[in-house]
Kinemage of the C-alpha trace (Angstrom):
@kinemage 1
@onewidth
@group {chain A} dominant
@subgroup {mainchain}
@vectorlist {calphas} color= white
{ca met a 1} P -5.908 26.519 -11.463
{ca lys a 2} L -8.294 26.876 -14.406
{ca lys a 3} L -11.831 27.730 -13.404
{ca thr a 4} L -13.361 24.728 -15.185
{ca his a 5} L -11.023 22.319 -13.439
{ca leu a 6} L -11.571 24.083 -10.137
{ca lys a 7} L -15.281 23.399 -10.532
{ca arg a 8} L -14.576 19.771 -11.405
{ca ala a 9} L -12.395 19.372 -8.316
{ca ala a 10} L -15.123 20.904 -6.190
{ca ala a 11} L -17.689 18.575 -7.725
{ca phe a 12} L -15.455 15.578 -7.055
{ca leu a 13} L -15.030 16.738 -3.456
{ca leu a 14} L -18.801 16.757 -3.014
{ca thr a 15} L -19.059 13.258 -4.503
{ca ala a 16} L -16.226 11.987 -2.305
{ca leu a 17} L -17.777 13.387 0.842
{ca met a 18} L -21.185 11.938 0.044
{ca ala a 19} L -19.702 8.524 -0.750
{ca gly a 20} L -17.205 8.482 2.090
{ca thr a 21} L -14.463 7.918 -0.463
{ca ala a 22} L -10.939 7.249 0.772
{ca leu a 23} L -7.838 5.870 -0.883
{ca ala a 24} L -7.399 2.578 0.922
{ca gly a 25} L -3.851 2.301 1.930
{ca cys a 26} L -1.314 -0.277 1.866
{ca gly a 27} L 1.148 0.622 4.435
{ca gly a 28} L -1.016 2.867 6.530
{ca ser a 29} L 0.294 2.916 10.085
{ca ser a 30} L -2.489 3.132 12.604
{ca ser a 31} L -0.193 4.682 15.150
{ca ser a 32} L 0.474 7.599 12.832
{ca lys a 33} L -1.615 10.738 12.677
{ca ala a 34} L -2.170 13.497 10.159
{ca asp a 35} L 0.937 15.562 9.664
{ca ser a 36} L 0.716 19.294 9.654
{ca asp a 37} L 2.362 21.405 6.953
{ca thr a 38} L 6.096 21.699 7.014
{ca ser a 39} L 7.762 23.986 4.538
{ca ser a 40} L 11.475 23.701 3.882
{ca lys a 41} L 13.170 27.051 3.476
{ca ala a 42} L 16.328 27.707 1.516
{ca glu a 43} L 19.393 27.188 3.682
{ca ser a 44} L 22.048 27.701 1.061
{ca gly a 45} L 22.609 29.505 -2.191
{ca ser a 46} L 23.137 26.316 -4.188
{ca lys a 47} L 21.107 25.900 -7.349
{ca ala a 48} L 19.425 23.063 -9.173
{ca asp a 49} L 21.524 21.235 -11.714
{ca asp a 50} L 20.766 22.959 -15.017
{ca ala a 51} L 21.564 19.772 -16.928
{ca ser a 52} L 18.603 18.018 -15.326
{ca val a 53} L 15.944 20.570 -16.287
{ca ala a 54} L 16.250 20.841 -20.061
{ca asp a 55} L 12.903 19.173 -20.672
{ca leu a 56} L 10.984 21.080 -17.982
{ca pro a 57} L 8.118 23.475 -18.786
{ca gly a 58} L 9.447 26.263 -16.571
{ca asp a 59} L 12.247 27.307 -14.248
{ca pro a 60} L 12.431 25.094 -11.133
{ca lys a 61} L 14.521 27.705 -9.298
{ca ala a 62} L 11.527 30.053 -9.540
{ca gly a 63} L 9.042 27.419 -8.389
{ca lys a 64} L 7.966 25.558 -5.277
{ca val a 65} L 6.687 22.083 -4.427
{ca tyr a 66} L 3.668 21.021 -2.395
{ca tyr a 67} L 3.511 17.244 -1.944
{ca leu a 68} L 0.301 15.765 -0.533
{ca gln a 69} L 1.552 12.315 0.337
{ca phe a 70} L -0.285 9.158 1.210
{ca lys a 71} L 1.831 7.076 3.585
{ca pro a 72} L 1.511 8.138 7.250
{ca glu a 73} L 4.396 5.940 8.321
{ca gln a 74} L 6.749 7.819 5.971
{ca gly a 75} L 5.511 11.351 6.721
{ca asp a 76} L 8.491 12.410 8.850
{ca ala a 77} L 10.970 10.801 6.463
{ca trp a 78} L 9.534 12.719 3.503
{ca lys a 79} L 9.767 15.978 5.445
{ca ala a 80} L 13.408 15.288 6.241
{ca leu a 81} L 14.202 14.436 2.614
{ca ala a 82} L 12.427 17.586 1.417
{ca glu a 83} L 14.566 19.680 3.754
{ca lys a 84} L 17.719 18.139 2.295
{ca tyr a 85} L 16.555 18.975 -1.223
{ca thr a 86} L 15.808 22.558 -0.227
{ca lys a 87} L 19.201 22.910 1.415
{ca glu a 88} L 20.876 21.678 -1.765
{ca thr a 89} L 18.799 23.576 -4.333
{ca gly a 90} L 17.096 26.477 -2.580
{ca ile a 91} L 13.708 25.285 -3.856
{ca pro a 92} L 11.068 25.180 -1.074
{ca val a 93} L 9.157 21.935 -0.592
{ca thr a 94} L 6.057 21.501 1.574
{ca val a 95} L 5.097 17.971 2.589
{ca val a 96} L 1.643 17.246 4.010
{ca thr a 97} L 0.474 13.750 4.939
{ca ala a 98} L -3.241 13.010 4.906
{ca ala a 99} L -4.763 11.335 7.949
{ca glu a 100} L -5.316 7.583 7.817
{ca gly a 101} L -8.064 6.615 5.382
{ca thr a 102} L -8.762 10.170 4.205
{ca tyr a 103} L -6.383 10.662 1.289
{ca glu a 104} L -8.923 10.978 -1.508
{ca thr a 105} L -11.194 13.400 0.335
{ca thr a 106} L -8.190 15.408 1.510
{ca leu a 107} L -6.885 15.560 -2.050
{ca ala a 108} L -10.274 16.654 -3.353
{ca thr a 109} L -10.396 19.437 -0.756
{ca glu a 110} L -6.837 20.594 -1.381
{ca met a 111} L -7.278 20.644 -5.156
{ca thr a 112} L -10.010 23.292 -4.832
{ca lys a 113} L -7.580 25.704 -3.171
{ca thr a 114} L -5.488 28.380 -4.841
{ca asp a 115} L -2.258 26.778 -3.600
{ca ala a 116} L -3.209 23.234 -4.553
{ca pro a 117} L -0.757 20.335 -4.331
{ca thr a 118} L 1.750 20.294 -7.159
{ca leu a 119} L 2.391 16.607 -6.444
{ca phe a 120} L -0.178 13.995 -5.452
{ca gln a 121} L -0.812 10.267 -5.708
{ca val a 122} L -3.283 7.868 -7.274
{ca asn a 123} L -3.540 4.144 -6.662
{ca gly a 124} L -3.755 2.956 -10.265
{ca pro a 125} L -6.206 3.064 -13.178
{ca val a 126} L -9.289 3.470 -10.979
{ca gly a 127} L -7.744 6.344 -9.073
{ca leu a 128} L -6.462 7.903 -12.281
{ca ser a 129} L -9.968 7.957 -13.731
{ca asn a 130} L -10.867 10.652 -11.189
{ca trp a 131} L -7.760 12.776 -11.657
{ca ser a 132} L -6.444 12.262 -15.188
{ca asp a 133} L -7.361 15.812 -16.261
{ca phe a 134} L -5.148 17.152 -13.487
{ca cys a 135} L -2.097 15.028 -14.360
{ca tyr a 136} L 0.798 16.543 -16.274
{ca asp a 137} L 2.146 14.368 -19.099
{ca leu a 138} L 5.504 13.064 -17.865
{ca lys a 139} L 6.411 11.262 -21.067
{ca gly a 140} L 9.207 13.651 -22.102
{ca thr a 141} L 10.828 13.966 -18.690
{ca glu a 142} L 13.984 12.491 -17.232
{ca leu a 143} L 11.817 11.081 -14.448
{ca phe a 144} L 9.996 8.856 -16.944
{ca ala a 145} L 13.239 8.014 -18.753
{ca asn a 146} L 14.772 6.839 -15.482
{ca leu a 147} L 12.130 4.144 -14.910
{ca thr a 148} L 13.533 0.646 -15.192
{ca ser a 149} L 10.449 -0.379 -17.170
{ca gln a 150} L 7.647 1.513 -18.851
{ca asp a 151} L 5.327 -1.004 -17.185
{ca tyr a 152} L 5.687 1.171 -14.091
{ca ala a 153} L 4.056 4.117 -15.858
{ca leu a 154} L 0.358 4.892 -15.589
{ca thr a 155} L -0.938 6.023 -18.958
{ca asp a 156} L -4.039 7.571 -20.468
{ca gly a 157} L -3.807 7.101 -24.197
{ca asp a 158} L -0.316 8.197 -25.218
{ca ala a 159} L 0.147 10.426 -22.178
{ca val a 160} L 2.116 9.313 -19.119
{ca lys a 161} L -0.057 10.531 -16.262
{ca gly a 162} L 1.787 8.910 -13.365
{ca val a 163} L 4.837 6.865 -12.423
{ca ala a 164} L 5.106 4.228 -9.714
{ca tyr a 165} L 7.651 5.235 -7.097
{ca val a 166} L 7.788 2.162 -4.894
{ca ile a 167} L 7.390 -1.562 -5.435
{ca glu a 168} L 6.131 -3.324 -2.309
{ca ser a 169} L 5.310 -6.809 -1.142
{ca tyr a 170} L 2.989 -8.210 1.462
{ca gly a 171} L 2.255 -11.575 2.973
{ca ile a 172} L 2.152 -13.144 6.418
{ca ile a 173} L 4.920 -11.751 8.590
{ca tyr a 174} L 6.010 -14.163 11.298
{ca asn a 175} L 8.097 -14.131 14.443
{ca lys a 176} L 10.797 -16.628 13.555
{ca thr a 177} L 11.732 -17.351 17.175
{ca leu a 178} L 8.159 -18.132 18.206
{ca leu a 179} L 7.446 -20.160 15.084
{ca gln a 180} L 10.602 -22.217 15.618
{ca lys a 181} L 9.526 -22.756 19.237
{ca tyr a 182} L 6.301 -24.243 17.873
{ca cys a 183} L 8.191 -26.453 15.394
{ca asp a 184} L 10.407 -27.759 18.196
{ca ser a 185} L 7.470 -28.585 20.479
{ca asp a 186} L 6.131 -32.060 21.119
{ca phe a 187} L 2.660 -31.119 19.854
{ca ala a 188} L 3.794 -29.749 16.494
{ca thr a 189} L 2.788 -31.668 13.389
{ca val a 190} L 4.907 -29.404 11.179
{ca lys a 191} L 8.536 -29.649 12.264
{ca ser a 192} L 10.173 -27.084 9.978
{ca ile a 193} L 9.242 -23.557 8.942
{ca asp a 194} L 10.234 -24.478 5.389
{ca glu a 195} L 7.417 -27.058 5.347
{ca ile a 196} L 4.768 -24.308 5.541
{ca asn a 197} L 4.018 -23.989 1.838
{ca ser a 198} L 0.246 -24.391 1.562
{ca phe a 199} L -2.977 -23.318 3.212
{ca glu a 200} L -3.379 -26.799 4.664
{ca lys a 201} L 0.038 -26.607 6.360
{ca leu a 202} L -0.549 -23.046 7.538
{ca lys a 203} L -3.915 -23.950 9.026
{ca thr a 204} L -2.416 -26.963 10.809
{ca val a 205} L 0.287 -24.772 12.340
{ca ala a 206} L -2.116 -21.975 13.314
{ca asp a 207} L -4.641 -24.378 14.845
{ca glu a 208} L -1.951 -26.097 16.911
{ca ile a 209} L -0.484 -22.779 18.060
{ca gln a 210} L -3.934 -21.596 19.114
{ca ala a 211} L -4.655 -24.824 20.979
{ca asn a 212} L -1.307 -24.598 22.807
{ca lys a 213} L -0.977 -20.821 23.128
{ca asp a 214} L -0.304 -20.931 26.866
{ca ala a 215} L 2.545 -23.376 26.406
{ca leu a 216} L 4.050 -21.121 23.736
{ca gly a 217} L 3.476 -17.960 25.758
{ca val a 218} L 1.313 -16.227 23.142
{ca lys a 219} L -2.265 -14.940 23.048
{ca gly a 220} L -3.021 -16.298 19.608
{ca ala a 221} L -1.595 -17.524 16.333
{ca phe a 222} L -2.573 -14.368 14.425
{ca thr a 223} L -2.729 -10.753 15.502
{ca ser a 224} L -6.206 -9.275 15.703
{ca ala a 225} L -7.888 -8.846 12.329
{ca gly a 226} L -9.070 -5.343 13.168
{ca met a 227} L -11.783 -3.842 10.999
{ca asp a 228} L -11.260 -0.285 12.191
{ca pro a 229} L -10.375 1.937 9.162
{ca ser a 230} L -6.704 1.856 10.183
{ca ser a 231} L -6.634 -1.900 9.663
{ca asp a 232} L -9.533 -3.091 7.501
{ca trp a 233} L -7.669 -2.446 4.239
{ca arg a 234} L -5.568 -5.508 5.062
{ca phe a 235} L -8.605 -7.736 4.504
{ca lys a 236} L -11.130 -5.940 2.283
{ca thr a 237} L -8.308 -4.996 -0.103
{ca his a 238} L -5.096 -6.975 0.386
{ca leu a 239} L -6.568 -10.337 1.350
{ca ala a 240} L -9.346 -9.845 -1.220
{ca asn a 241} L -6.633 -9.532 -3.866
{ca leu a 242} L -5.995 -13.287 -3.675
{ca pro a 243} L -9.367 -14.577 -4.958
{ca ile a 244} L -9.346 -11.827 -7.594
{ca tyr a 245} L -5.828 -12.743 -8.716
{ca phe a 246} L -6.605 -16.431 -9.133
{ca glu a 247} L -9.858 -15.704 -10.977
{ca tyr a 248} L -8.033 -13.353 -13.332
{ca gln a 249} L -5.424 -16.060 -13.902
{ca asp a 250} L -8.136 -18.572 -14.808
{ca glu a 251} L -9.872 -16.162 -17.155
{ca gly a 252} L -6.708 -14.749 -18.724
{ca ile a 253} L -7.770 -11.174 -17.911
{ca thr a 254} L -6.392 -8.205 -15.994
{ca ser a 255} L -9.696 -6.558 -15.072
{ca thr a 256} L -13.422 -7.179 -15.314
{ca asp a 257} L -16.750 -5.441 -15.022
{ca ala a 258} L -18.274 -8.507 -13.320
{ca ile a 259} L -16.284 -10.653 -10.923
{ca lys a 260} L -17.527 -14.259 -10.631
{ca gly a 261} L -16.283 -14.956 -7.131
{ca thr a 262} L -14.822 -18.320 -8.116
{ca tyr a 263} L -12.535 -18.476 -5.085
{ca leu a 264} L -14.653 -16.829 -2.425
{ca glu a 265} L -14.822 -20.067 -0.435
{ca asn a 266} L -11.027 -19.956 -0.212
{ca tyr a 267} L -11.264 -16.321 0.888
{ca lys a 268} L -13.713 -17.443 3.581
{ca asn a 269} L -11.387 -20.183 4.774
{ca met a 270} L -8.535 -17.734 5.214
{ca trp a 271} L -10.733 -15.164 6.943
{ca asp a 272} L -12.039 -17.862 9.270
{ca leu a 273} L -8.466 -18.772 10.158
{ca tyr a 274} L -7.576 -15.144 10.913
{ca ile a 275} L -10.561 -14.544 13.164
{ca thr a 276} L -10.542 -17.934 14.928
{ca asp a 277} L -6.832 -18.486 15.625
{ca ser a 278} L -6.458 -14.973 16.956
{ca thr a 279} L -5.483 -12.818 19.905
{ca ala a 280} L -8.942 -11.194 19.861
{ca asn a 281} L -12.536 -12.299 20.160
{ca lys a 282} L -14.414 -12.158 16.859
{ca thr a 283} L -16.979 -9.745 18.280
{ca gln a 284} L -14.270 -7.158 19.044
{ca leu a 285} L -12.901 -6.775 15.541
{ca ser a 286} L -14.924 -3.701 14.561
{ca thr a 287} L -12.944 -1.615 17.050
{ca lys a 288} L -9.550 -3.273 16.790
{ca thr a 289} L -6.963 -1.073 15.071
{ca gly a 290} L -3.830 -1.483 13.040
{ca ala a 291} L -1.869 -0.246 16.060
{ca asp a 292} L -3.370 -3.061 18.145
{ca ala a 293} L -2.156 -5.702 15.695
{ca glu a 294} L 1.248 -4.080 15.370
{ca thr a 295} L 1.682 -3.936 19.148
{ca glu a 296} L 0.548 -7.536 19.595
{ca phe a 297} L 3.164 -8.694 17.112
{ca ile a 298} L 5.982 -6.574 18.505
{ca lys a 299} L 5.240 -7.770 22.052
{ca gly a 300} L 5.319 -11.424 20.975
{ca glu a 301} L 1.635 -11.998 21.689
{ca ala a 302} L 1.067 -13.477 18.221
{ca val a 303} L 3.171 -15.473 15.790
{ca phe a 304} L 1.629 -14.240 12.516
{ca phe a 305} L 0.745 -10.762 11.229
{ca gln a 306} L -0.607 -10.085 7.734
{ca asn a 307} L 1.192 -6.998 6.511
{ca gly a 308} L 3.867 -5.803 4.112
{ca thr a 309} L 7.350 -4.473 3.508
{ca trp a 310} L 6.239 -1.017 4.685
{ca glu a 311} L 5.800 -2.400 8.213
{ca tyr a 312} L 9.511 -3.151 8.585
{ca gly a 313} L 10.439 0.184 10.147
{ca ala a 314} L 7.744 0.071 12.818
{ca ile a 315} L 8.517 -3.527 13.750
{ca thr a 316} L 12.265 -3.022 14.043
{ca glu a 317} L 11.850 0.270 15.882
{ca gly a 318} L 9.676 -1.725 18.278
{ca gly a 319} L 12.643 -3.929 19.104
{ca leu a 320} L 12.470 -6.938 16.793
{ca lys a 321} L 15.636 -7.776 14.865
{ca asp a 322} L 16.063 -9.000 11.308
{ca glu a 323} L 16.882 -12.447 12.614
{ca asp a 324} L 13.482 -12.518 14.364
{ca leu a 325} L 11.519 -11.901 11.186
{ca gly a 326} L 10.186 -13.872 8.230
{ca met a 327} L 7.370 -13.580 5.725
{ca leu a 328} L 5.231 -16.292 4.132
{ca pro a 329} L 3.031 -15.987 1.069
{ca ile a 330} L -0.704 -15.772 1.777
{ca tyr a 331} L -1.849 -19.268 0.902
{ca ile a 332} L -5.582 -19.732 0.288
{ca gly a 333} L -5.524 -23.267 -1.098
{ca val a 334} L -5.463 -22.397 -4.806
{ca gly a 335} L -2.923 -22.998 -7.539
{ca asp a 336} L 0.655 -24.207 -7.277
{ca glu a 337} L 1.110 -23.128 -3.655
{ca ala a 338} L 4.573 -24.608 -3.264
{ca asn a 339} L 5.768 -22.213 -5.960
{ca gln a 340} L 3.769 -19.170 -4.868
{ca gly a 341} L 5.574 -15.970 -3.918
{ca leu a 342} L 4.572 -12.849 -2.041
{ca cys a 343} L 2.006 -10.348 -3.308
{ca thr a 344} L 4.181 -7.791 -5.098
{ca gly a 345} L 3.282 -4.612 -6.945
{ca ser a 346} L 2.430 -0.960 -6.476
{ca glu a 347} L -0.554 1.260 -5.860
{ca asn a 348} L 1.578 4.351 -5.360
{ca tyr a 349} L 1.862 6.550 -8.434
{ca trp a 350} L 3.220 10.081 -8.450
{ca cys a 351} L 1.168 12.570 -10.444
{ca val a 352} L 2.165 16.178 -11.090
{ca asn a 353} L -0.635 18.730 -11.070
{ca ser a 354} L -0.993 19.986 -14.632
{ca glu a 355} L -2.968 23.002 -13.381
{ca ala a 356} L -0.088 24.280 -11.253
{ca asp a 357} L 2.144 27.181 -12.273
{ca lys a 358} L 4.675 26.088 -14.906
{ca asn a 359} L 7.593 26.938 -12.623
{ca asp a 360} L 5.997 24.870 -9.849
{ca ile a 361} L 5.532 21.972 -12.273
{ca ala a 362} L 9.215 22.254 -13.195
{ca ala a 363} L 10.258 22.385 -9.542
{ca thr a 364} L 8.111 19.358 -8.732
{ca ile a 365} L 9.526 17.230 -11.537
{ca asp a 366} L 13.046 18.308 -10.625
{ca phe a 367} L 12.416 17.321 -6.992
{ca leu a 368} L 11.164 13.877 -8.016
{ca asn a 369} L 14.062 13.303 -10.372
{ca trp a 370} L 16.474 14.300 -7.588
{ca cys a 371} L 14.777 11.832 -5.227
{ca val a 372} L 15.343 8.890 -7.577
{ca thr a 373} L 18.767 9.784 -9.012
{ca ser a 374} L 20.779 11.607 -6.344
{ca glu a 375} L 22.918 9.883 -3.738
{ca thr a 376} L 20.947 11.570 -0.957
{ca gly a 377} L 17.534 10.770 -2.405
{ca thr a 378} L 18.153 7.146 -3.323
{ca thr a 379} L 19.862 6.471 0.014
{ca asp a 380} L 16.960 7.873 2.013
{ca leu a 381} L 14.371 6.032 -0.060
{ca ala a 382} L 16.204 2.732 0.355
{ca glu a 383} L 17.541 2.962 3.880
{ca thr a 384} L 15.234 5.332 5.761
{ca met a 385} L 11.953 4.489 4.032
{ca gly a 386} L 12.870 0.944 3.038
{ca phe a 387} L 11.618 1.444 -0.519
{ca val a 388} L 12.416 -0.606 -3.580
{ca ile a 389} L 12.092 2.030 -6.274
{ca pro a 390} L 11.684 1.137 -9.973
{ca phe a 391} L 14.364 3.582 -11.160
{ca lys a 392} L 17.789 2.985 -12.658
{ca asn a 393} L 19.791 4.498 -9.779
{ca ala a 394} L 17.943 2.574 -7.069
{ca lys a 395} L 19.895 1.347 -4.083
{ca glu a 396} L 19.314 -2.028 -2.478
{ca ala a 397} L 16.967 -1.690 0.480
{ca lys a 398} L 18.061 -3.049 3.857
{ca asn a 399} L 14.485 -4.138 4.560
{ca val a 400} L 14.549 -7.864 5.397
{ca phe a 401} L 11.098 -8.390 3.879
{ca val a 402} L 12.320 -6.971 0.567
{ca lys a 403} L 15.211 -9.428 0.673
{ca ile a 404} L 12.790 -12.288 1.337
{ca asp a 405} L 10.778 -11.313 -1.723
{ca thr a 406} L 13.955 -11.128 -3.809
{ca asp a 407} L 15.080 -14.552 -2.593
{ca leu a 408} L 11.694 -16.151 -3.242
{ca thr a 409} L 11.605 -14.753 -6.775
{ca ala a 410} L 15.172 -15.883 -7.411
{ca ala a 411} L 14.163 -19.364 -6.258
{ca gly a 412} L 11.455 -19.468 -8.920
{ca lys a 413} L 8.469 -18.602 -6.751
{ca lys a 414} L 5.857 -16.686 -8.747
{ca pro a 415} L 4.847 -13.350 -7.216
{ca val a 416} L 1.134 -12.684 -6.901
{ca ser a 417} L 0.334 -9.481 -8.761
{ca trp a 418} L -1.562 -6.599 -7.218
{ca asn a 419} L -5.013 -6.630 -8.782
{ca phe a 420} L -6.853 -4.612 -6.150
{ca thr a 421} L -6.157 -1.483 -8.182
{ca thr a 422} L -8.930 -2.813 -10.449
{ca met a 423} L -11.492 -2.931 -7.621
{ca pro a 424} L -14.365 -0.762 -8.858
{ca ser a 425} L -14.552 1.733 -6.002
{ca glu a 426} L -13.915 2.481 -2.361
{ca asp a 427} L -17.616 1.904 -1.744
{ca trp a 428} L -17.161 -1.653 -3.006
{ca lys a 429} L -14.319 -2.219 -0.531
{ca asn a 430} L -16.376 -0.734 2.283
{ca gly a 431} L -19.294 -3.003 1.421
{ca val a 432} L -17.062 -6.077 1.563
{ca gly a 433} L -15.438 -4.852 4.769
{ca ser a 434} L -18.788 -4.277 6.461
{ca ala a 435} L -19.993 -7.740 5.465
{ca leu a 436} L -16.762 -9.333 6.741
{ca thr a 437} L -17.154 -7.550 10.073
{ca gln a 438} L -20.771 -8.628 10.496
{ca tyr a 439} L -19.902 -12.203 9.544
{ca ala a 440} L -17.119 -12.280 12.145
{ca ala a 441} L -19.404 -10.850 14.819
{ca gly a 442} L -22.145 -13.375 14.050
{ca thr a 443} L -24.633 -10.707 12.979
{ca gly a 444} L -24.297 -11.558 9.297
{ca asp a 445} L -23.646 -14.608 7.142
{ca trp a 446} L -21.175 -15.449 4.399
{ca asp a 447} L -23.828 -15.044 1.705
{ca ala a 448} L -23.815 -11.333 2.517
{ca val a 449} L -20.062 -11.240 1.921
{ca lys a 450} L -20.499 -12.977 -1.431
{ca lys a 451} L -23.281 -10.567 -2.376
{ca ala a 452} L -21.145 -7.551 -1.478
{ca phe a 453} L -18.222 -9.024 -3.409
{ca val a 454} L -19.988 -10.134 -6.601
{ca asp a 455} L -23.150 -8.041 -6.892
{ca gly a 456} L -21.428 -5.031 -5.382
{ca trp a 457} L -18.635 -5.275 -7.942
{ca ala a 458} L -21.048 -5.240 -10.881
{ca ser a 459} L -23.151 -2.364 -9.546
{ca glu a 460} L -20.167 -0.204 -8.565
{ca tyr a 461} L -18.444 -0.846 -11.880
{ca ala a 462} L -21.590 0.134 -13.789
{ca lys a 463} L -22.066 3.240 -11.648
{ca asn a 464} L -18.501 4.432 -12.136
{ca asn a 465} L -18.136 3.478 -15.780
{ca gly a 466} L -21.566 4.310 -17.123
């Protein structure tokens, strides 16, 4: 790595540590832990396909790959896929998964080392702003050419600095059996799951479930809205996307240096629903984890669980079947709710370390291209990891939540775009999360949440874009 960039990485590490920076994850599994290094060794004499490396800067057969990956719940699957690639090509691949909520600081630390990651991730334009100088231009590669749309590329000027590798959706997962039991009950106002197409209907259902939880055999309508770092991203980032999305729609913009907070009352209403019609007391939320919520849902203690397509593997491994599962859009009482779809997008962009050895860069690009074009790679991404990948050779995922998103879109429901990649900083998210926690516990008021959301946005944007 060049000395000047090494110094910049070290400086960013210091800033990240002082600020407590972390890449807030969608799809972080609280039951997962940091993975240790695993290096795949060559198990056969087979070589990389020469036809796929014409545009590479070096010789992939002379290189190696070190992938610092972001999704704890897919850590083992990535290791297994890397081993298959090594067996086929002879090119060694190391996969390391950062611990929950520590990706950015881990990346900053690793990038100061001699053997830095050759492959890393950013969450969008804000994340790219920290790492653009370390991102190899992928514009001339087969990897970029294989994207189904250039909209899935992350650019800096004319350079392609990253490519999205998974398109995901999130909403309100529900236990179909339990929800139907509610609909069939004498006390239910809403008699069909299909009728739940607005915040008003959702609140009616949740309130009635909570009031009759003993009769339904549950502990609450919603799983605990944990504000432990393994869970808080669901609310300070994913739920917060909704008021941002609708404000952007009103203003005809895709980002801003000063959010108005037009729909913060709707955000409050949804947060109130989560923390009131719940399995957990409001005062306990600071210590409740993502694993707690996941377990509550799997055990049938709650009907609803805000989460995304990435949660499919954990839920089904826990014993729930496809026929048990559904997903609703997150309704907050804004817009054409009857025609609203799931929140769909990506904050997972592959970036190749431009400071790595040229042969390692070549090996890394070849590995990625193999992942998204080969039978083995595309099968594992679709079936083992449950990914919808935005590449031409993508296979249809078996993930039931992906199918729900596809069906909703086909029916004319408008997906809600992911706008949280425009949030000004991790400190902003943490400020909102802290205010939400204090509000739930009764030690803070909603004005503090609004202040963290609106004033915090402006100050963090100015600080990071000055």
